[in-house]
DOKOL-380785 format. One record per residue (C-alpha): residue in three letters; x, y, z. Coordinates in pm, whole numbers, padded with zeros to 5 digits, always signed. Layout:
% residues N
ALAXYZ
...
***
This chain:
% residues 215
MET-15933-01199-09707
ASN-15733-01111-09397
LYS-15539-01435-09427
ILE-15455-01365-09788
LEU-15333-01014-09709
PHE-15120-01145-09422
SER-14966-01413-09644
ALA-14889-01152-09907
ILE-14717-00931-09648
LEU-14504-01228-09523
ALA-14405-01304-09883
VAL-14255-00955-09940
PRO-13923-01021-09760
SER-13873-01344-09951
ALA-13925-01170-10281
PHE-13672-00901-10193
ALA-13425-01161-10076
MET-13406-01299-10424
ALA-13212-01003-10552
GLN-13162-00970-10924
LEU-13114-00719-11196
SER-13313-00681-11506
SER-13243-00463-11814
VAL-13470-00166-11870
GLY-13516+00074-12157
PRO-13441+00447-12148
PHE-13620+00639-11876
THR-13613+00987-11721
GLY-13531+00935-11353
ASP-13595+01113-11031
HIS-13243+01243-11060
SER-13033+01299-11375
GLU-12672+01383-11448
GLY-12544+01515-11781
PHE-12217+01670-11648
GLU-12310+02008-11802
SER-12215+02205-11483
PHE-11853+02082-11457
THR-11537+02253-11584
ASN-11409+02072-11896
SER-11062+01923-11911
ALA-10922+02212-12116
SER-10964+02421-11804
ALA-10836+02174-11544
GLY-11145+01959-11552
HIS-10967+01650-11434
TYR-11150+01488-11134
GLN-11091+01248-10855
SER-11441+01297-10712
MET-11754+01456-10848
SER-12080+01538-10667
ILE-12353+01433-10909
PHE-12731+01396-10925
GLY-12776+01734-10749
GLY-12584+01606-10449
PHE-12774+01274-10431
GLY-12460+01083-10532
THR-12084+01095-10589
LEU-11863+00967-10866
ASP-11525+00877-10739
SER-11217+00759-10922
SER-11039+00463-10764
PRO-10788+00503-10613
LEU-10874+00859-10517
ASN-10517+00975-10569
ALA-10560+00922-10946
GLU-10747+01170-11162
HIS-10912+00919-11386
MET-11221+01128-11490
TYR-11212+01399-11755
VAL-11500+01615-11870
PHE-11487+01659-12245
ASN-11680+01904-12468
PRO-11645+01828-12845
GLY-11818+02153-12940
LEU-11524+02343-12783
GLY-11262+02113-12930
VAL-11210+01933-12597
THR-11221+01572-12717
TRP-11197+01222-12580
GLY-11063+00935-12792
LEU-11182+00574-12793
GLY-10890+00410-12978
PRO-10980+00274-13326
LEU-11340+00396-13282
GLY-11229+00754-13304
LEU-11340+01053-13104
ALA-11631+01003-12861
SER-11952+01205-12897
VAL-12195+01310-12626
ASN-12555+01184-12600
SER-12712+01523-12536
GLY-12606+01868-12423
ALA-12246+01971-12462
GLN-12044+01752-12222
ALA-11981+01402-12095
VAL-11730+01220-11883
GLY-11436+01006-12003
PHE-11255+00751-11789
GLU-10885+00704-11831
ASP-10755+00354-11899
VAL-10675+00142-11596
SER-10307+00122-11673
ALA-10276+00445-11463
ASN-10428+00263-11166
PRO-10165+00048-10993
SER-10402-00099-10735
GLY-10633-00300-10966
ASN-10904-00264-11231
GLN-11171-00060-11048
ASN-11191+00266-11244
GLY-11461+00426-11034
VAL-11761+00398-10814
ILE-12092+00579-10802
THR-12236+00600-10446
PHE-12584+00720-10369
SER-12688+00899-10044
SER-12973+00650-10015
THR-13065+00341-10220
VAL-13209+00360-10568
THR-13430+00111-10756
SER-13293+00168-11108
PHE-12985+00305-11281
GLY-12903+00374-11643
GLY-12717+00596-11878
TYR-12545+00631-12215
PHE-12209+00451-12245
ALA-11933+00403-12507
LEU-11606+00229-12474
GLU-11298+00121-12662
ASN-11347-00237-12777
SER-11001-00365-12688
SER-11120-00524-12362
PRO-11441-00558-12159
ALA-11590-00324-11900
VAL-11857-00405-11646
LEU-12080-00246-11385
ARG-12111-00412-11050
PHE-12417-00323-10833
LEU-12397-00332-10450
ASP-12667-00313-10191
ASN-12670-00116-09866
ALA-12468-00387-09690
GLY-12202-00395-09963
ALA-12316-00725-10105
GLN-12332-00769-10480
ILE-12667-00761-10649
GLY-12698-01017-10930
THR-12398-01061-11155
ASP-12154-00826-11327
GLN-12328-00641-11610
LEU-12127-00612-11930
LEU-12103-00271-12099
ILE-12145-00314-12470
SER-12022-00068-12732
GLY-11955-00087-13100
THR-11918+00287-13194
ALA-11792+00608-13039
THR-12156+00724-12995
PRO-12283+00652-12637
ALA-12571+00399-12627
TRP-12829+00345-12356
GLN-12795+00066-12101
GLY-13012+00056-11792
TRP-13102-00177-11510
SER-13372-00219-11241
SER-13311-00406-10914
THR-13541-00595-10674
VAL-13343-00452-10384
GLY-13206-00103-10326
ILE-12886-00014-10507
LYS-12641+00174-10287
SER-12343+00191-10523
VAL-12230+00096-10875
GLN-11870+00007-10942
VAL-11718+00079-11281
LEU-11474-00198-11365
SER-11252-00201-11666
THR-10931-00357-11793
ASP-10698-00128-11990
ASN-10991+00051-12143
TYR-11128+00398-12217
LEU-11495+00459-12163
VAL-11752+00740-12170
MET-12070+00803-11978
ASP-12342+01060-12022
ASP-12703+01138-11916
LEU-12706+00912-11615
GLN-13047+00844-11465
ILE-13166+00698-11128
ASN-13494+00630-10962
THR-13496+00646-10579
VAL-13655+00403-10334
PRO-13988+00544-10211
GLU-13982+00679-09855
PRO-14155+00464-09583
ALA-14437+00713-09562
SER-14494+00685-09942
MET-14489+00304-09908
ALA-14746+00319-09628
ALA-14969+00543-09841
LEU-14949+00294-10126
GLY-15044+00016-09891
LEU-15341+00203-09760
GLY-15453+00273-10116
ALA-15433-00092-10199
LEU-15643-00188-09892
ALA-15900+00076-09987
LEU-15932-00074-10334
LEU-15972-00429-10186
ARG-16243-00305-09950
ARG-16431-00140-10244
LYS-16419-00468-10441
ARG-16571-00656-10144
LYS-16869-00422-10132
***
């Protein structure tokens, strides 16, 4: 039994080295962001940087000298258009964030980046975008290396739809990449990586179960 446990422990780093992303359905995370606390764009709610997830993360426009992010509130008549799809709606609550098209960004096609204070295991939210050209999310680990491949954002209406992902390694940041597009995000969700003490407790619990089975 000890040899089996030791082999399993040795196999953990190899499993994590095979980093990949998988799609997940809607979930309520350890931290959520619905953008309800921000000033809307009718009252100077144009942002270069936003502290989100209760301070656990930041949402930055890129480059930082461009105010790409606008908080809109349809109920107050503060709207955000998605080209031929019409005016965007929010998923829940009163507000969401709209990204300006990349033509205002002379340095390239990175509209923004979400950076977490420590790594997370899963990320998701409700997204909508103008269909004139694609937009993707790029996931990066703690060392800045890409996790998996670019994840295509899909939208066919002005109503935000859920897209979520889980990763075999911790996600440190998510880049929002677009080409001459307008997009919307709302109700973002993340799950954090368990603290080492929590992981140790889980390991001890597993060992206890194995010992009970042997008796």
